[in-house]
KENU-928079 format. One record per residue: residue number from 0; residue in three letters; x, y, z of N, C-alpha, C in turn. Coordinates in pm, whole numbers. Example, Ala and Ser with C-alpha at 12.3 -4.5 7.8 and 13.67 -1.06 7.14 Angstrom:
// residues 2
<pos = 0, code = ala, n.u = 1319, n.v = -569, n.w = 780, ca.u = 1230, ca.v = -450, ca.w = 780, c.u = 1320, c.v = -330, c.w = 780>
<pos = 1, code = ser, n.u = 1285, n.v = -225, n.w = 708, ca.u = 1367, ca.v = -106, ca.w = 714, c.u = 1290, c.v = 3, c.w = 787>
END
This chain:
// residues 106
<pos = 0, code = met, n.u = -116, n.v = -2671, n.w = -1426, ca.u = -34, ca.v = -2653, ca.w = -1302, c.u = -99, c.v = -2730, c.w = -1189>
<pos = 1, code = ala, n.u = -16, n.v = -2792, n.w = -1112, ca.u = -69, ca.v = -2875, ca.w = -995, c.u = -121, c.v = -2777, c.w = -890>
<pos = 2, code = leu, n.u = -215, n.v = -2828, n.w = -816, ca.u = -278, ca.v = -2747, ca.w = -706, c.u = -174, c.v = -2690, c.w = -614>
<pos = 3, code = ala, n.u = -78, n.v = -2763, n.w = -564, ca.u = 21, ca.v = -2713, ca.w = -474, c.u = 98, c.v = -2601, c.w = -541>
<pos = 4, code = asp, n.u = 130, n.v = -2614, n.w = -666, ca.u = 202, ca.v = -2507, ca.w = -735, c.u = 125, c.v = -2384, c.w = -748>
<pos = 5, code = glu, n.u = -7, n.v = -2403, n.w = -777, ca.u = -93, ca.v = -2283, ca.w = -783, c.u = -108, c.v = -2209, c.w = -651>
<pos = 6, code = ile, n.u = -116, n.v = -2284, n.w = -545, ca.u = -123, ca.v = -2226, ca.w = -409, c.u = 7, c.v = -2154, c.w = -376>
<pos = 7, code = gln, n.u = 121, n.v = -2220, n.w = -408, ca.u = 251, ca.v = -2155, ca.w = -389, c.u = 259, c.v = -2028, c.w = -469>
<pos = 8, code = ala, n.u = 215, n.v = -2025, n.w = -593, ca.u = 221, ca.v = -1907, ca.w = -678, c.u = 137, c.v = -1799, c.w = -612>
<pos = 9, code = leu, n.u = 16, n.v = -1833, n.w = -569, ca.u = -74, ca.v = -1736, ca.w = -503, c.u = -4, c.v = -1682, c.w = -380>
<pos = 10, code = ala, n.u = 54, n.v = -1765, n.w = -302, ca.u = 123, ca.v = -1711, ca.w = -180, c.u = 238, c.v = -1623, c.w = -215>
<pos = 11, code = ala, n.u = 310, n.v = -1661, n.w = -318, ca.u = 425, ca.v = -1576, ca.w = -358, c.u = 383, c.v = -1438, c.w = -409>
<pos = 12, code = arg, n.u = 275, n.v = -1436, n.w = -488, ca.u = 221, ca.v = -1311, ca.w = -537, c.u = 169, c.v = -1222, c.w = -420>
<pos = 13, code = thr, n.u = 103, n.v = -1285, n.w = -327, ca.u = 49, ca.v = -1213, ca.w = -216, c.u = 165, c.v = -1161, c.w = -130>
<pos = 14, code = gln, n.u = 261, n.v = -1236, n.w = -104, ca.u = 378, ca.v = -1192, ca.w = -18, c.u = 450, c.v = -1079, c.w = -87>
<pos = 15, code = ser, n.u = 467, n.v = -1086, n.w = -218, ca.u = 529, ca.v = -979, ca.w = -291, c.u = 450, c.v = -848, c.w = -283>
<pos = 16, code = ala, n.u = 319, n.v = -864, n.w = -297, ca.u = 230, ca.v = -741, ca.w = -282, c.u = 233, c.v = -682, c.w = -143>
<pos = 17, code = leu, n.u = 239, n.v = -771, n.w = -39, ca.u = 247, ca.v = -723, ca.w = 95, c.u = 381, c.v = -650, c.w = 117>
<pos = 18, code = asp, n.u = 487, n.v = -706, n.w = 66, ca.u = 619, ca.v = -637, ca.w = 81, c.u = 614, c.v = -504, c.w = 9>
<pos = 19, code = ala, n.u = 559, n.v = -492, n.w = -109, ca.u = 548, ca.v = -366, ca.w = -180, c.u = 470, c.v = -264, c.w = -103>
<pos = 20, code = ser, n.u = 360, n.v = -311, n.w = -51, ca.u = 272, ca.v = -224, ca.w = 28, c.u = 343, c.v = -171, c.w = 154>
<pos = 21, code = his, n.u = 415, n.v = -257, n.w = 221, ca.u = 485, ca.v = -217, ca.w = 341, c.u = 602, c.v = -120, c.w = 308>
<pos = 22, code = asp, n.u = 668, n.v = -152, n.w = 193, ca.u = 770, ca.v = -56, ca.w = 147, c.u = 713, c.v = 83, c.w = 122>
<pos = 23, code = tyr, n.u = 593, n.v = 83, n.w = 52, ca.u = 527, ca.v = 212, ca.w = 30, c.u = 502, c.v = 284, c.w = 156>
<pos = 24, code = tyr, n.u = 448, n.v = 218, n.w = 254, ca.u = 417, ca.v = 278, ca.w = 387, c.u = 546, c.v = 329, c.w = 451>
<pos = 25, code = thr, n.u = 646, n.v = 246, n.w = 459, ca.u = 772, ca.v = 288, ca.w = 525, c.u = 836, c.v = 404, c.w = 455>
<pos = 26, code = tyr, n.u = 854, n.v = 399, n.w = 325, ca.u = 930, ca.v = 504, ca.w = 257, c.u = 845, c.v = 635, c.w = 245>
<pos = 27, code = thr, n.u = 717, n.v = 624, n.w = 231, ca.u = 628, ca.v = 737, ca.w = 230, c.u = 633, c.v = 807, c.w = 358>
<pos = 28, code = lys, n.u = 628, n.v = 735, n.w = 469, ca.u = 638, ca.v = 797, ca.w = 604, c.u = 771, c.v = 865, c.w = 623>
<pos = 29, code = arg, n.u = 875, n.v = 802, n.w = 577, ca.u = 1013, ca.v = 867, ca.w = 584, c.u = 1020, c.v = 993, c.w = 505>
<pos = 30, code = val, n.u = 959, n.v = 992, n.w = 385, ca.u = 963, ca.v = 1116, ca.w = 303, c.u = 889, c.v = 1229, c.w = 375>
<pos = 31, code = trp, n.u = 772, n.v = 1199, n.w = 436, ca.u = 703, ca.v = 1305, ca.w = 511, c.u = 789, c.v = 1355, c.w = 630>
<pos = 32, code = arg, n.u = 855, n.v = 1259, n.w = 700, ca.u = 945, ca.v = 1302, ca.w = 805, c.u = 1057, c.v = 1391, c.w = 757>
<pos = 33, code = leu, n.u = 1112, n.v = 1352, n.w = 635, ca.u = 1218, ca.v = 1434, ca.w = 582, c.u = 1166, c.v = 1573, c.w = 548>
<pos = 34, code = leu, n.u = 1045, n.v = 1579, n.w = 493, ca.u = 984, ca.v = 1711, ca.w = 462, c.u = 970, c.v = 1795, c.w = 594>
<pos = 35, code = gln, n.u = 927, n.v = 1731, n.w = 703, ca.u = 920, ca.v = 1799, ca.w = 828, c.u = 1058, c.v = 1854, c.w = 872>
<pos = 36, code = gln, n.u = 1159, n.v = 1774, n.w = 856, ca.u = 1296, ca.v = 1816, ca.w = 894, c.u = 1343, c.v = 1932, c.w = 804>
<pos = 37, code = leu, n.u = 1312, n.v = 1926, n.w = 677, ca.u = 1356, ca.v = 2038, ca.w = 587, c.u = 1283, c.v = 2171, c.w = 626>
<pos = 38, code = val, n.u = 1158, n.v = 2164, n.w = 661, ca.u = 1088, ca.v = 2282, ca.w = 700, c.u = 1149, c.v = 2334, c.w = 828>
<pos = 39, code = lys, n.u = 1179, n.v = 2250, n.w = 927, ca.u = 1243, ca.v = 2297, ca.w = 1050, c.u = 1379, c.v = 2361, c.w = 1030>
<pos = 40, code = glu, n.u = 1444, n.v = 2318, n.w = 923, ca.u = 1576, ca.v = 2377, ca.w = 884, c.u = 1556, c.v = 2512, c.w = 809>
<pos = 41, code = gly, n.u = 1435, n.v = 2549, n.w = 782, ca.u = 1410, ca.v = 2676, ca.w = 717, c.u = 1396, c.v = 2671, c.w = 567>
<pos = 42, code = arg, n.u = 1392, n.v = 2555, n.w = 504, ca.u = 1384, ca.v = 2547, ca.w = 358, c.u = 1247, c.v = 2600, c.w = 313>
<pos = 43, code = lys, n.u = 1244, n.v = 2665, n.w = 203, ca.u = 1121, ca.v = 2717, ca.w = 146, c.u = 1089, c.v = 2651, c.w = 12>
<pos = 44, code = phe, n.u = 963, n.v = 2612, n.w = -9, ca.u = 921, ca.v = 2552, ca.w = -132, c.u = 767, c.v = 2561, c.w = -136>
<pos = 45, code = ser, n.u = 711, n.v = 2538, n.w = -259, ca.u = 567, ca.v = 2530, ca.w = -277, c.u = 540, c.v = 2430, c.w = -387>
<pos = 46, code = phe, n.u = 419, n.v = 2374, n.w = -376, ca.u = 371, ca.v = 2286, ca.w = -482, c.u = 234, c.v = 2326, c.w = -529>
<pos = 47, code = arg, n.u = 205, n.v = 2293, n.w = -648, ca.u = 71, ca.v = 2327, ca.w = -708, c.u = 13, c.v = 2194, c.w = -758>
<pos = 48, code = asn, n.u = -113, n.v = 2163, n.w = -724, ca.u = -184, ca.v = 2051, ca.w = -776, c.u = -254, c.v = 2098, c.w = -904>
<pos = 49, code = pro, n.u = -211, n.v = 2050, n.w = -1023, ca.u = -266, ca.v = 2097, ca.w = -1147, c.u = -412, c.v = 2057, c.w = -1168>
<pos = 50, code = thr, n.u = -455, n.v = 1950, n.w = -1101, ca.u = -595, ca.v = 1909, ca.w = -1112, c.u = -686, c.v = 1995, c.w = -1041>
<pos = 51, code = thr, n.u = -655, n.v = 2035, n.w = -916, ca.u = -746, ca.v = 2114, ca.w = -832, c.u = -706, c.v = 2263, c.w = -835>
<pos = 52, code = gly, n.u = -585, n.v = 2295, n.w = -875, ca.u = -541, ca.v = 2433, ca.w = -872, c.u = -491, c.v = 2476, c.w = -729>
<pos = 53, code = thr, n.u = -497, n.v = 2386, n.w = -639, ca.u = -455, ca.v = 2417, ca.w = -499, c.u = -303, c.v = 2437, c.w = -497>
<pos = 54, code = arg, n.u = -261, n.v = 2536, n.w = -426, ca.u = -116, ca.v = 2565, ca.w = -404, c.u = -86, c.v = 2562, c.w = -253>
<pos = 55, code = val, n.u = 19, n.v = 2488, n.w = -215, ca.u = 61, ca.v = 2485, ca.w = -79, c.u = 211, c.v = 2518, c.w = -69>
<pos = 56, code = asp, n.u = 240, n.v = 2575, n.w = 42, ca.u = 380, ca.v = 2601, ca.w = 73, c.u = 434, c.v = 2507, c.w = 182>
<pos = 57, code = glu, n.u = 551, n.v = 2522, n.w = 217, ca.u = 617, ca.v = 2433, ca.w = 318, c.u = 543, c.v = 2429, c.w = 451>
<pos = 58, code = gln, n.u = 490, n.v = 2542, n.w = 489, ca.u = 417, ca.v = 2552, ca.w = 619, c.u = 290, c.v = 2480, c.w = 620>
<pos = 59, code = val, n.u = 219, n.v = 2493, n.w = 507, ca.u = 92, ca.v = 2414, ca.w = 499, c.u = 118, c.v = 2266, c.w = 495>
<pos = 60, code = leu, n.u = 216, n.v = 2222, n.w = 419, ca.u = 252, ca.v = 2081, ca.w = 418, c.u = 302, c.v = 2034, c.w = 550>
<pos = 61, code = phe, n.u = 380, n.v = 2114, n.w = 619, ca.u = 428, ca.v = 2080, ca.w = 756, c.u = 309, c.v = 2054, c.w = 848>
<pos = 62, code = gly, n.u = 208, n.v = 2145, n.w = 843, ca.u = 93, ca.v = 2127, ca.w = 921, c.u = 7, c.v = 2003, c.w = 889>
<pos = 63, code = arg, n.u = 11, n.v = 1959, n.w = 761, ca.u = -67, ca.v = 1844, ca.w = 718, c.u = 9, c.v = 1717, c.w = 731>
<pos = 64, code = ala, n.u = 137, n.v = 1718, n.w = 749, ca.u = 224, ca.v = 1598, ca.w = 744, c.u = 175, c.v = 1493, c.w = 844>
<pos = 65, code = gln, n.u = 156, n.v = 1534, n.w = 971, ca.u = 118, ca.v = 1436, ca.w = 1069, c.u = -17, c.v = 1371, c.w = 1041>
<pos = 66, code = leu, n.u = -110, n.v = 1453, n.w = 994, ca.u = -248, ca.v = 1396, ca.w = 954, c.u = -228, c.v = 1302, c.w = 842>
<pos = 67, code = tyr, n.u = -148, n.v = 1336, n.w = 741, ca.u = -133, ca.v = 1249, ca.w = 623, c.u = -61, c.v = 1118, c.w = 667>
<pos = 68, code = ile, n.u = 27, n.v = 1124, n.w = 761, ca.u = 96, ca.v = 1001, ca.w = 805, c.u = 6, c.v = 912, c.w = 889>
<pos = 69, code = thr, n.u = -55, n.v = 971, n.w = 990, ca.u = -126, ca.v = 890, ca.w = 1090, c.u = -265, c.v = 854, c.w = 1040>
<pos = 70, code = asp, n.u = -324, n.v = 935, n.w = 959, ca.u = -466, ca.v = 901, ca.w = 913, c.u = -467, c.v = 842, c.w = 777>
<pos = 71, code = tyr, n.u = -421, n.v = 918, n.w = 673, ca.u = -435, ca.v = 872, ca.w = 538, c.u = -343, c.v = 754, c.w = 510>
<pos = 72, code = leu, n.u = -215, n.v = 767, n.w = 540, ca.u = -122, ca.v = 661, ca.w = 506, c.u = -147, c.v = 535, c.w = 584>
<pos = 73, code = val, n.u = -179, n.v = 545, n.w = 707, ca.u = -206, ca.v = 425, ca.w = 790, c.u = -334, c.v = 360, c.w = 738>
<pos = 74, code = ser, n.u = -436, n.v = 440, n.w = 713, ca.u = -565, ca.v = 388, ca.w = 664, c.u = -548, c.v = 319, c.w = 529>
<pos = 75, code = phe, n.u = -484, n.v = 389, n.w = 437, ca.u = -465, ca.v = 330, ca.w = 303, c.u = -385, c.v = 196, c.w = 311>
<pos = 76, code = thr, n.u = -283, n.v = 195, n.w = 395, ca.u = -203, ca.v = 73, ca.w = 400, c.u = -286, c.v = -42, c.w = 458>
<pos = 77, code = phe, n.u = -363, n.v = -16, n.w = 568, ca.u = -440, ca.v = -114, ca.w = 630, c.u = -546, c.v = -166, c.w = 529>
<pos = 78, code = gln, n.u = -613, n.v = -79, n.w = 455, ca.u = -711, ca.v = -120, ca.w = 357, c.u = -649, c.v = -204, c.w = 251>
<pos = 79, code = his, n.u = -526, n.v = -173, n.w = 210, ca.u = -452, ca.v = -252, ca.w = 109, c.u = -423, c.v = -394, c.w = 164>
<pos = 80, code = phe, n.u = -380, n.v = -396, n.w = 286, ca.u = -346, ca.v = -526, ca.w = 345, c.u = -472, c.v = -614, c.w = 349>
<pos = 81, code = val, n.u = -586, n.v = -554, n.w = 388, ca.u = -714, ca.v = -628, ca.w = 391, c.u = -749, c.v = -680, c.w = 253>
<pos = 82, code = ser, n.u = -732, n.v = -594, n.w = 154, ca.u = -761, ca.v = -629, ca.w = 16, c.u = -674, c.v = -748, c.w = -31>
<pos = 83, code = leu, n.u = -548, n.v = -740, n.w = 9, ca.u = -458, ca.v = -851, ca.w = -30, c.u = -498, c.v = -985, c.w = 39>
<pos = 84, code = phe, n.u = -539, n.v = -974, n.w = 169, ca.u = -584, ca.v = -1089, ca.w = 244, c.u = -706, c.v = -1147, c.w = 172>
<pos = 85, code = glu, n.u = -804, n.v = -1060, n.w = 136, ca.u = -924, ca.v = -1107, ca.w = 67, c.u = -891, c.v = -1178, c.w = -66>
<pos = 86, code = asp, n.u = -800, n.v = -1119, n.w = -142, ca.u = -752, ca.v = -1177, ca.w = -268, c.u = -693, c.v = -1319, c.w = -243>
<pos = 87, code = phe, n.u = -611, n.v = -1327, n.w = -143, ca.u = -546, ca.v = -1452, ca.w = -107, c.u = -655, c.v = -1554, c.w = -64>
<pos = 88, code = phe, n.u = -745, n.v = -1512, n.w = 24, ca.u = -844, ca.v = -1605, ca.w = 80, c.u = -933, c.v = -1659, c.w = -37>
<pos = 89, code = phe, n.u = -985, n.v = -1566, n.w = -120, ca.u = -1071, ca.v = -1609, ca.w = -226, c.u = -1000, c.v = -1691, c.w = -330>
<pos = 90, code = gly, n.u = -872, n.v = -1657, n.w = -348, ca.u = -795, ca.v = -1739, ca.w = -437, c.u = -781, c.v = -1887, c.w = -385>
<pos = 91, code = leu, n.u = -761, n.v = -1900, n.w = -257, ca.u = -762, ca.v = -2036, ca.w = -199, c.u = -899, c.v = -2103, c.w = -214>
<pos = 92, code = gln, n.u = -1007, n.v = -2025, n.w = -199, ca.u = -1136, ca.v = -2079, ca.w = -213, c.u = -1161, c.v = -2126, c.w = -362>
<pos = 93, code = arg, n.u = -1116, n.v = -2048, n.w = -455, ca.u = -1132, ca.v = -2087, ca.w = -597, c.u = -1054, c.v = -2222, c.w = -620>
<pos = 94, code = gln, n.u = -935, n.v = -2232, n.w = -564, ca.u = -856, ca.v = -2356, ca.w = -581, c.u = -933, c.v = -2472, c.w = -516>
<pos = 95, code = gly, n.u = -991, n.v = -2449, n.w = -397, ca.u = -1068, ca.v = -2554, ca.w = -338, c.u = -1190, c.v = -2592, c.w = -416>
<pos = 96, code = ala, n.u = -1257, n.v = -2492, n.w = -472, ca.u = -1374, ca.v = -2520, ca.w = -550, c.u = -1338, c.v = -2598, c.w = -680>
<pos = 97, code = ala, n.u = -1228, n.v = -2562, n.w = -740, ca.u = -1181, ca.v = -2623, ca.w = -859, c.u = -1146, c.v = -2772, c.w = -827>
<pos = 98, code = leu, n.u = -1089, n.v = -2797, n.w = -712, ca.u = -1057, ca.v = -2932, ca.w = -665, c.u = -1178, c.v = -3016, c.w = -645>
<pos = 99, code = asp, n.u = -1280, n.v = -2953, n.w = -583, ca.u = -1408, ca.v = -3022, ca.w = -559, c.u = -1482, c.v = -3061, c.w = -683>
<pos = 100, code = thr, n.u = -1466, n.v = -2976, n.w = -789, ca.u = -1535, ca.v = -3008, ca.w = -911, c.u = -1447, c.v = -3086, c.w = -1005>
<pos = 101, code = gly, n.u = -1325, n.v = -3118, n.w = -967, ca.u = -1238, ca.v = -3196, ca.w = -1046, c.u = -1154, c.v = -3120, c.w = -1151>
<pos = 102, code = lys, n.u = -1159, n.v = -2990, n.w = -1144, ca.u = -1091, ca.v = -2904, ca.w = -1241, c.u = -944, c.v = -2889, c.w = -1209>
<pos = 103, code = ala, n.u = -911, n.v = -2897, n.w = -1085, ca.u = -770, ca.v = -2876, ca.w = -1042, c.u = -691, c.v = -3004, c.w = -1051>
<pos = 104, code = lys, n.u = -571, n.v = -2992, n.w = -1081, ca.u = -474, ca.v = -3108, ca.w = -1090, c.u = -413, c.v = -3126, c.w = -950>
<pos = 105, code = asn, n.u = -405, n.v = -3246, n.w = -907, ca.u = -340, ca.v = -3274, ca.w = -779, c.u = -193, c.v = -3271, c.w = -788>
END
């Protein structure tokens, strides 16, 4: 594969991963907002985490929703964006190194 094609493929993979990560952020945030709305409407529910045995009801989740959105979700998404940038950056460096050593096709 030619160097330009490899760089375009790297860029396309990175853009696709960025889009997926942003979709995750947007839709997860909306689901938490929907949960908050359902609790305000008086809906009752509970969930159990089979791994930890923890059980929460709608009020507990309502109380945690803002923290989960503003701290965990934002932090995770930012970390994922940084990871994708690093992958792209080092992918470019690998292509440059391959070009320097004559392994990449022009």
